[in-house]
C-alpha positions as CSV (number, residue, x, y, z in Angstrom):
1,M,-2.4,25.4,15.7
2,A,0.1,24.9,18.3
3,V,3.7,23.3,17.8
4,Q,2.9,20.8,20.5
5,D,-0.4,19.8,18.7
6,L,1.5,19.6,15.2
7,E,4.2,17.4,16.9
8,K,1.5,15.1,18.5
9,I,-0.2,14.6,14.7
10,F,3.4,14.0,13.4
11,Q,4.2,11.1,15.9
12,Q,0.8,9.7,15.5
13,K,1.3,9.4,11.8
14,I,4.8,7.8,12.6
15,E,3.4,5.2,14.9
16,Q,0.4,4.4,12.5
17,E,3.0,3.9,9.6
18,I,1.7,6.6,7.7
19,K,4.5,8.1,5.5
20,I,5.4,11.8,6.0
21,E,5.5,13.7,2.6
22,P,7.3,16.8,1.6
23,K,4.3,19.4,2.2
24,D,3.4,17.8,5.7
25,W,4.6,19.5,8.9
26,M,7.6,17.9,10.4
27,P,10.0,18.9,13.3
28,E,13.1,20.8,12.2
29,A,15.2,18.1,13.6
30,Y,13.4,15.4,11.5
31,R,13.9,17.4,8.3
32,K,17.5,17.8,9.3
33,A,18.2,14.2,10.1
34,N,16.6,13.0,6.6
35,I,18.8,15.6,4.9
36,R,21.9,14.3,6.7
37,Q,21.1,10.6,6.0
38,I,19.8,10.9,2.3
39,S,22.4,13.3,1.1
40,Q,25.0,10.9,2.8
41,H,23.4,8.1,0.9
42,A,23.5,10.2,-2.4
43,H,27.1,11.0,-1.9
44,S,28.1,7.3,-1.3
45,E,26.5,6.3,-4.3
46,I,28.3,8.8,-6.6
47,V,31.8,8.5,-4.8
48,G,31.3,4.8,-5.1
49,M,31.3,4.9,-9.0
50,L,35.2,5.7,-8.7
51,P,36.7,2.5,-7.4
52,E,34.6,0.5,-9.9
53,G,34.8,2.9,-12.9
54,N,38.5,2.7,-12.5
55,W,38.4,-1.0,-13.9
56,I,35.9,-0.5,-16.7
57,S,38.7,-0.6,-19.3
58,R,40.6,-3.2,-17.5
59,A,37.7,-5.8,-17.1
60,P,39.0,-9.0,-18.6
61,T,36.1,-9.6,-21.2
62,L,33.8,-7.5,-23.2
63,K,30.9,-9.0,-21.3
64,R,32.7,-8.0,-18.0
65,K,33.0,-4.6,-19.4
66,Q,29.5,-4.4,-20.3
67,I,28.2,-5.6,-17.1
68,L,30.4,-3.5,-14.9
69,L,29.4,-0.4,-17.2
70,A,25.8,-1.0,-16.5
71,K,26.5,-1.2,-12.8
72,V,28.3,2.0,-12.7
73,Q,25.4,3.7,-14.4
74,D,23.0,2.1,-11.9
75,E,25.1,3.9,-9.1
76,A,24.8,7.2,-10.7
77,G,21.2,6.7,-11.2
78,H,20.7,5.9,-7.4
79,G,22.6,9.1,-6.7
80,L,20.2,11.1,-8.8
81,Y,17.2,9.5,-7.1
82,L,18.6,10.4,-3.6
83,Y,19.5,13.9,-4.6
84,S,16.2,14.4,-5.7
85,A,14.6,13.1,-2.6
86,T,17.0,15.4,-0.5
87,E,15.7,18.5,-2.5
88,T,12.0,17.8,-1.4
89,L,13.3,18.7,2.0
90,G,13.9,22.3,1.0
91,V,17.7,22.3,0.1
92,T,19.3,22.5,-3.2
93,R,21.3,19.8,-4.9
94,E,24.1,22.4,-5.2
95,E,24.2,23.0,-1.4
96,T,24.4,19.1,-0.7
97,I,27.2,18.7,-3.3
98,N,29.2,21.8,-1.7
99,D,28.9,20.2,1.7
100,L,30.5,17.1,0.1
101,H,33.4,19.0,-1.4
102,S,33.9,21.0,1.6
103,G,34.2,17.8,3.6
104,K,31.2,18.8,5.9
105,A,29.0,16.0,4.4
106,K,30.3,12.4,4.9
107,Y,29.9,9.5,2.6
108,S,30.5,5.7,3.2
109,S,33.8,5.1,4.7
110,I,34.1,1.8,2.4
111,F,34.8,3.9,-0.7
112,N,38.1,5.2,0.7
113,Y,39.8,1.9,0.0
114,P,41.7,1.0,-3.1
115,T,40.5,-1.5,-5.7
116,L,44.0,-3.4,-6.3
117,T,43.0,-6.3,-8.5
118,W,39.9,-7.4,-10.5
119,A,38.9,-9.7,-7.8
120,D,38.3,-6.4,-5.9
121,I,35.4,-5.7,-8.0
122,G,33.7,-9.1,-7.2
123,A,34.4,-8.4,-3.6
124,I,32.7,-4.9,-3.8
125,G,29.7,-6.7,-5.4
126,W,29.2,-9.5,-3.0
127,L,30.3,-7.8,0.5
128,V,29.9,-4.1,0.0
129,D,26.6,-4.2,-2.2
130,G,25.5,-7.2,0.1
131,A,25.9,-4.9,3.2
132,A,24.0,-2.0,1.4
133,I,21.1,-4.4,0.7
134,V,20.9,-5.5,4.3
135,N,20.7,-2.0,5.3
136,Q,18.5,-0.4,2.3
137,V,15.9,-3.2,2.3
138,M,14.9,-1.8,5.7
139,L,14.9,1.8,4.2
140,T,12.0,0.9,2.2
141,R,10.0,1.2,5.2
142,T,11.6,4.6,6.4
143,S,9.0,7.0,7.4
144,Y,9.8,9.7,4.8
145,G,8.0,9.0,1.6
146,P,10.2,10.2,-0.9
147,Y,13.1,8.3,0.4
148,A,11.2,5.1,0.8
149,R,9.9,5.0,-2.7
150,A,13.4,5.7,-4.1
151,M,14.8,2.9,-2.1
152,V,12.5,0.2,-4.0
153,R,14.1,0.5,-7.1
154,I,17.6,1.0,-5.7
155,C,17.2,-2.2,-3.6
156,K,16.1,-4.3,-6.8
157,E,19.4,-3.0,-8.7
158,E,21.5,-3.6,-5.6
159,S,20.3,-7.2,-5.5
160,F,21.8,-7.7,-9.3
161,H,24.7,-6.0,-8.3
162,Q,25.6,-8.5,-5.4
163,R,24.8,-11.4,-7.5
164,Q,27.1,-9.9,-10.2
165,G,29.9,-9.8,-7.6
166,F,29.5,-13.3,-6.3
167,E,29.7,-14.6,-9.7
168,I,33.1,-12.9,-10.5
169,L,34.4,-14.5,-7.1
170,L,32.9,-17.8,-7.7
171,T,34.5,-17.7,-11.2
172,L,38.0,-16.9,-9.7
173,S,37.4,-19.6,-6.9
174,K,37.3,-22.3,-9.6
175,G,40.2,-20.9,-11.5
176,S,44.0,-21.4,-11.2
177,K,45.9,-21.2,-8.1
178,E,46.6,-17.6,-8.6
179,Q,43.1,-16.8,-9.3
180,K,41.9,-18.5,-6.0
181,E,44.5,-16.7,-4.2
182,M,43.5,-13.4,-5.8
183,C,39.9,-14.2,-4.7
184,Q,41.1,-14.8,-1.0
185,D,43.1,-11.7,-0.8
186,A,40.2,-9.4,-1.9
187,I,37.9,-10.9,0.6
188,N,40.6,-10.4,3.2
189,R,41.0,-6.9,2.5
190,W,37.4,-5.9,2.0
191,W,35.8,-7.9,4.9
192,W,36.5,-5.7,7.8
193,P,35.8,-2.4,6.0
194,S,32.3,-3.9,5.0
195,L,31.6,-4.5,8.6
196,M,32.4,-0.9,9.2
197,M,29.7,0.2,6.7
198,F,27.0,-0.3,9.4
199,G,28.5,2.6,11.4
200,P,29.4,2.5,15.2
201,N,28.3,0.2,17.7
202,D,24.7,1.4,18.7
203,K,26.1,2.8,22.2
204,D,28.5,5.1,20.2
205,S,26.0,6.2,17.6
206,P,24.7,9.7,18.3
207,H,21.8,9.8,15.9
208,S,20.4,6.0,16.1
209,E,18.0,6.6,19.1
210,Q,16.2,9.4,17.7
211,S,16.2,8.1,14.2
212,M,14.5,4.8,15.5
213,K,12.0,6.7,17.2
214,W,11.0,8.6,14.1
215,K,11.5,5.3,12.0
216,I,13.9,6.8,9.8
217,K,15.9,3.5,10.7
218,R,13.9,0.6,11.5
219,K,16.8,-1.6,12.8
220,S,20.0,-0.5,14.8
221,N,23.5,-0.8,13.4
222,D,24.4,-3.7,15.4
223,E,21.1,-5.8,14.3
224,L,22.0,-4.9,10.7
225,R,25.7,-5.9,11.2
226,Q,24.6,-9.1,12.8
227,S,22.3,-10.0,9.8
228,F,25.1,-9.3,7.2
229,V,27.6,-11.7,9.2
230,D,25.0,-14.4,9.3
231,M,24.3,-14.3,5.5
232,I,27.9,-13.9,4.5
233,A,29.3,-16.6,6.8
234,E,26.9,-19.2,5.0
235,Q,27.5,-17.7,1.3
236,V,31.4,-18.0,1.6
237,K,31.1,-21.6,1.9
238,V,29.9,-21.8,-1.4
239,L,33.1,-20.0,-2.7
240,G,35.2,-22.6,-0.9
241,M,37.0,-19.5,0.9
242,R,37.2,-18.3,4.3
243,L,36.4,-14.8,6.2
244,P,39.5,-13.4,7.9
245,D,38.0,-13.8,11.3
246,D,39.4,-16.3,13.7
247,H,36.5,-15.5,16.2
248,L,33.8,-16.4,13.6
249,K,31.8,-19.2,15.0
250,W,28.2,-20.1,15.0
251,N,26.6,-19.7,18.4
252,E,23.9,-22.4,19.0
253,E,22.4,-20.5,22.0
254,R,22.1,-17.1,20.2
255,K,21.3,-18.8,16.8
256,H,23.6,-16.3,15.2
257,Y,27.3,-16.2,14.4
258,D,29.7,-14.6,16.8
259,F,32.6,-12.5,15.2
260,G,35.7,-10.5,16.2
261,E,36.0,-7.0,17.1
262,I,36.1,-4.4,14.5
263,D,39.1,-2.0,14.5
264,W,37.3,1.0,15.7
265,K,40.5,3.2,15.7
266,E,40.7,2.7,11.9
267,F,37.0,3.2,11.3
268,W,37.1,6.7,12.8
269,N,40.2,7.4,11.1
270,V,38.9,6.8,7.7
271,V,35.6,8.7,8.7
272,K,37.6,11.6,9.8
273,G,39.1,12.0,6.1
274,N,42.4,10.1,6.7
275,G,41.6,6.8,4.8
276,P,43.8,5.4,1.9
277,C,41.7,7.2,-0.7
278,N,39.9,10.0,1.1
279,K,41.8,12.8,-0.7
280,Q,41.9,11.2,-4.1
281,R,38.1,10.6,-4.1
282,L,37.1,14.2,-3.0
283,D,39.6,15.6,-5.5
284,A,38.1,13.5,-8.2
285,R,34.5,14.8,-7.3
286,R,35.7,18.4,-7.0
287,K,37.4,18.1,-10.4
288,A,34.3,16.4,-12.0
289,W,32.2,19.3,-10.7
290,K,34.4,21.9,-12.0
291,E,34.8,20.5,-15.5
292,G,31.1,19.8,-15.7
293,K,30.1,23.4,-15.1
294,W,29.5,24.1,-18.8
295,V,27.1,21.2,-19.0
296,R,25.0,22.5,-16.2
297,E,24.8,25.7,-17.8
298,A,23.9,24.3,-21.1
299,A,21.2,22.3,-19.7
300,A,19.8,25.2,-17.8
301,A,20.0,27.5,-20.7
302,Y,17.8,24.9,-22.7
303,A,15.3,24.5,-20.2
304,E,14.7,28.2,-19.9
305,K,14.4,28.5,-23.8
306,R,12.2,25.6,-23.8
307,K,9.8,27.1,-20.9
308,A,9.8,30.3,-22.8
309,R,8.6,28.7,-26.1
310,Q,5.9,26.8,-24.3
311,K,4.8,30.0,-22.6
312,A,4.8,31.8,-25.9
313,A,2.9,29.0,-27.6
């Protein structure tokens, strides 16, 4: 069958909302677009464990430690689901991880900011995971089957993470003067980086148009960012706090909140590897990969022995 015919069948599946599966024919550009997006998502989940894992031993109560530990374990699981989904596209996990360690592959810019106080853990749960939910609910309907199915469970767990973060901030907002100030400070520092999580404006996003055509993405960066602002602008009222944006205002005509301009210079600087914790995050991942080599080798050896015993039986 000619490539033109295969492309026609492929696009018809996309338009009819039929999932593309690993053994289906797909354009090479579609395969690469999914590898880029899914592996970047996987890297973000794994790197995202670092700023929160830093607070497990310093959480204020045993209950808080248990909850945070469970959350960090969830993030590790998300990364594994997504690395597995990437492998169905014909690349190995080692290849994708090497791309991360070399700086070739990116991860979410949000994880290059430090967690300075316990309130930051609440802000990450409420704002960062809240932004992730807005983006990832859409991905449960992405056109590539393994990715869409992985996102169903991930979204359920991220929903718990957001509620956990909001509850931390709610507790602080009802506490002492110092706790309230800590709560507001964390919101101030994490608000704008959270808006940056949705990526550049649509006009500056090189992959968005094609990804929308292939239904890898279902909504644009700017649409998703607006949905997030509308959600958080209402939720912050429950906390009795404010978002650090003097331009934030309900627009009756648009039926959406207007908000200020993102500092795109900072966004691109962080994306290019110059954020506050870029080097620290990558050094931590490279160190973990190097020190975990013996575990991978032991697991592979065990799997080979088990396979040999089964064959002999």
